[in-house]
Backbone as numpy.savetxt, mean C-alpha at the origin, in Angstrom:
# Nx Ny Nz CAx CAy CAz Cx Cy Cz
-14.26 24.03 28.57 -13.53 24.15 26.52 -12.13 23.83 26.26
-11.31 23.22 28.01 -10.10 22.84 28.46 -9.98 21.50 27.98
-11.45 20.51 28.08 -11.59 19.37 27.37 -12.20 18.93 26.20
-12.48 20.47 25.88 -12.69 20.39 24.22 -11.41 20.28 23.29
-11.01 21.09 23.98 -9.18 20.71 23.35 -8.81 19.61 23.17
-8.76 18.51 24.35 -7.93 17.49 24.64 -8.98 16.67 23.46
-9.73 16.28 24.13 -10.81 15.61 23.58 -9.82 15.97 21.77
-9.97 17.21 21.70 -9.91 17.54 20.13 -8.88 16.23 19.41
-7.41 16.93 20.40 -6.24 16.17 20.12 -6.43 15.04 20.74
-6.75 14.21 21.31 -7.42 12.61 20.90 -7.46 12.32 19.66
-8.88 13.01 18.94 -8.93 12.22 17.53 -7.64 12.77 16.46
-7.46 14.02 16.63 -7.32 14.18 15.84 -5.78 13.12 15.68
-5.28 12.36 16.75 -4.48 11.51 17.86 -4.89 10.09 16.66
-6.18 9.54 16.87 -5.98 8.52 16.09 -6.58 8.68 14.78
-6.89 10.33 14.71 -6.27 10.14 13.52 -5.20 10.08 11.48
-4.20 10.89 13.00 -3.00 10.38 12.33 -2.20 8.65 12.71
-2.83 8.10 13.70 -2.23 6.64 13.57 -3.36 6.09 12.03
-4.01 6.44 11.48 -4.66 5.55 10.62 -4.29 6.03 9.25
-4.04 7.55 9.47 -3.71 7.93 7.60 -1.74 8.33 7.35
-0.97 7.52 7.08 0.14 7.37 6.46 0.27 7.89 5.90
1.15 9.23 5.23 1.29 9.84 4.24 2.96 9.20 3.86
3.16 8.59 2.36 4.16 8.15 2.17 4.22 9.60 0.62
5.28 9.81 0.01 5.66 10.28 -0.84 7.99 9.38 -1.18
7.24 9.26 -2.46 8.52 8.48 -3.50 9.29 7.40 -2.23
8.96 6.79 -1.49 9.25 5.74 -0.45 9.69 3.74 -1.48
10.53 3.83 -1.41 10.93 2.66 -2.05 10.50 2.06 -1.53
9.06 0.33 -2.17 9.20 -0.60 -1.56 8.99 -2.01 -2.74
8.53 -2.78 -1.29 7.93 -4.51 -2.48 6.92 -4.44 -3.47
6.76 -4.66 -4.52 5.54 -4.88 -4.92 5.16 -5.94 -5.40
4.05 -6.49 -5.03 4.00 -7.93 -5.84 2.38 -8.18 -5.25
2.22 -9.24 -5.97 1.01 -9.98 -5.58 0.44 -9.75 -4.71
-0.66 -9.93 -3.89 -0.68 -9.52 -2.10 -0.88 -10.80 -2.27
-1.61 -11.84 -3.07 -1.83 -13.60 -2.17 -1.12 -14.00 -2.74
-0.12 -14.34 -4.24 0.47 -14.72 -4.20 1.61 -14.71 -3.25
1.91 -13.27 -4.01 3.70 -13.37 -3.18 3.71 -13.30 -1.46
2.86 -12.38 -1.13 2.99 -11.63 0.37 1.56 -12.70 1.32
1.37 -13.73 1.23 0.15 -14.39 1.59 -0.29 -13.54 2.15
-1.13 -12.92 2.21 -2.22 -12.22 2.42 -3.55 -12.88 2.18
-4.61 -12.34 3.30 -6.03 -13.01 2.49 -6.76 -12.13 1.25
-7.19 -12.66 0.28 -7.56 -11.77 -0.70 -8.93 -12.77 -1.36
-9.19 -12.04 -2.10 -10.61 -12.45 -3.78 -9.88 -13.36 -5.21
-8.23 -12.80 -4.63 -7.72 -12.99 -6.06 -6.44 -12.09 -5.67
-5.61 -12.73 -7.68 -4.67 -11.06 -7.39 -4.71 -10.45 -7.54
-4.48 -9.53 -6.37 -4.55 -7.52 -6.99 -2.89 -7.40 -5.98
-2.86 -6.09 -7.02 -1.72 -5.51 -5.92 -1.15 -5.38 -5.01
-0.15 -5.75 -4.21 -0.34 -4.95 -2.65 1.45 -4.14 -2.62
1.67 -4.19 -1.71 3.26 -3.40 -1.84 3.41 -3.63 0.01
4.36 -3.87 -0.07 5.01 -4.83 1.64 5.98 -3.15 2.10
5.71 -2.67 3.42 7.29 -2.10 4.18 6.76 -2.54 5.20
8.61 -2.58 4.98 8.88 -3.04 6.40 8.44 -4.38 6.56
7.18 -4.91 7.94 6.37 -5.94 7.93 4.98 -6.09 7.81
5.01 -4.83 7.39 3.70 -4.66 7.56 3.14 -5.01 5.14
1.88 -5.63 5.10 1.80 -5.64 3.64 0.55 -5.18 3.43
-0.34 -4.42 2.43 -1.05 -3.07 1.80 -1.36 -3.56 0.52
-2.89 -3.88 0.29 -3.60 -3.71 -1.30 -3.52 -2.54 -1.28
-3.31 -2.21 -3.04 -3.65 -1.45 -3.25 -4.21 -1.21 -4.14
-4.84 1.04 -3.80 -6.37 1.56 -4.82 -5.39 2.93 -5.56
-5.73 2.80 -6.58 -5.70 3.82 -7.40 -4.44 3.07 -8.14
-3.97 2.14 -8.77 -3.66 0.87 -9.52 -3.09 -0.17 -9.56
-3.27 -1.34 -10.52 -4.42 -2.20 -10.54 -3.08 -3.53 -10.97
-3.16 -4.22 -10.69 -1.42 -5.65 -10.76 -1.69 -5.10 -12.39
-2.53 -5.19 -13.40 -2.58 -5.90 -15.00 -2.26 -4.10 -15.23
-1.95 -3.11 -15.32 -1.22 -1.69 -15.38 -0.49 -1.41 -15.43
-0.01 -3.27 -14.90 2.28 -2.52 -14.95 2.65 -3.87 -16.11
2.09 -4.59 -16.38 2.09 -6.08 -17.57 1.18 -7.05 -17.01
1.69 -8.58 -17.09 1.16 -10.21 -17.60 1.58 -9.95 -15.97
0.77 -10.55 -15.35 0.88 -10.59 -14.10 1.58 -12.04 -13.90
1.24 -12.05 -14.48 1.67 -14.02 -15.29 2.97 -13.90 -15.61
3.36 -13.63 -15.85 4.71 -13.48 -17.22 5.43 -13.91 -15.77
6.96 -14.28 -16.30 8.29 -14.64 -15.48 8.18 -13.38 -14.66
8.68 -12.15 -14.80 8.64 -10.97 -14.57 7.30 -9.87 -13.41
6.21 -11.36 -13.65 5.05 -10.59 -13.33 5.04 -10.41 -11.48
3.95 -10.21 -11.07 3.52 -9.59 -10.07 3.03 -11.36 -9.15
2.50 -11.55 -10.02 2.09 -13.07 -8.50 3.24 -14.19 -9.39
4.50 -13.66 -9.89 6.03 -14.39 -10.04 6.89 -13.91 -9.22
7.49 -12.98 -9.01 8.40 -12.06 -8.70 7.32 -10.60 -7.78
8.90 -10.04 -6.54 8.94 -9.57 -5.71 9.18 -7.80 -6.56
9.04 -7.49 -6.71 9.58 -5.81 -7.38 9.70 -5.21 -6.53
10.56 -3.82 -6.57 10.59 -3.06 -6.14 10.09 -1.79 -6.98
8.99 -0.54 -6.16 8.70 0.04 -6.58 8.31 2.02 -6.21
8.52 2.96 -6.97 8.83 4.12 -5.66 7.18 4.82 -5.74
6.47 4.15 -4.65 5.41 4.68 -4.49 4.85 6.49 -3.46
3.61 7.16 -3.69 3.35 8.26 -3.27 1.88 7.86 -2.72
1.57 7.96 -1.85 -0.08 7.82 -1.25 -0.37 8.16 -0.06
-1.50 7.06 0.84 -1.68 7.40 1.91 -1.88 6.01 2.63
-1.84 5.13 3.58 -2.80 4.41 4.07 -3.85 4.48 4.47
-5.59 4.22 4.19 -5.94 4.70 4.74 -7.14 3.28 5.17
-7.73 3.01 6.15 -7.77 1.88 7.10 -7.61 0.99 6.01
-5.91 0.69 5.92 -5.30 -0.86 6.22 -4.97 -1.26 4.46
-5.33 -0.22 3.38 -5.41 -0.35 2.33 -4.63 1.25 2.22
-2.99 1.03 0.72 -2.21 1.85 0.49 -3.55 3.04 -1.09
-3.46 4.49 -0.68 -4.20 4.49 -1.66 -3.66 6.10 -2.43
-2.92 4.57 -4.00 -1.73 5.47 -4.13 -1.79 6.65 -5.46
-1.17 7.86 -4.82 -1.57 9.15 -6.15 0.02 8.60 -6.93
1.11 7.14 -6.97 1.73 7.70 -7.78 2.56 5.58 -7.24
2.55 5.92 -8.82 3.36 4.28 -8.72 3.48 4.02 -9.61
5.49 4.04 -9.90 6.59 3.44 -10.59 7.19 2.33 -10.40
7.50 1.57 -11.21 8.47 0.72 -11.09 9.87 0.68 -10.99
9.98 0.27 -10.43 11.62 0.62 -10.58 12.41 -0.88 -11.03
12.76 -0.47 -12.70 13.05 -1.99 -13.25 14.28 -2.53 -12.67
């Protein structure tokens, strides 16, 4: 029984390292490839928190205007208030609001 509890604590600890819940955090938002120099296959929305960048699932680069406009994500790094979870290196957004 003691080994079972230790195993469960270990598994829970591993899963919490992979899933970071974020609520109403101000982050940098931009094109992952154009501005954050991330690997990818085109212009995709990404956020940067500290020194880590994550592609975003749940909203797209085109949901927030023309990415190639003067203030678009491919041309500028903007601020956003986000909530969601990091899962397998991708930010799964439950909310994403640009801060003007």
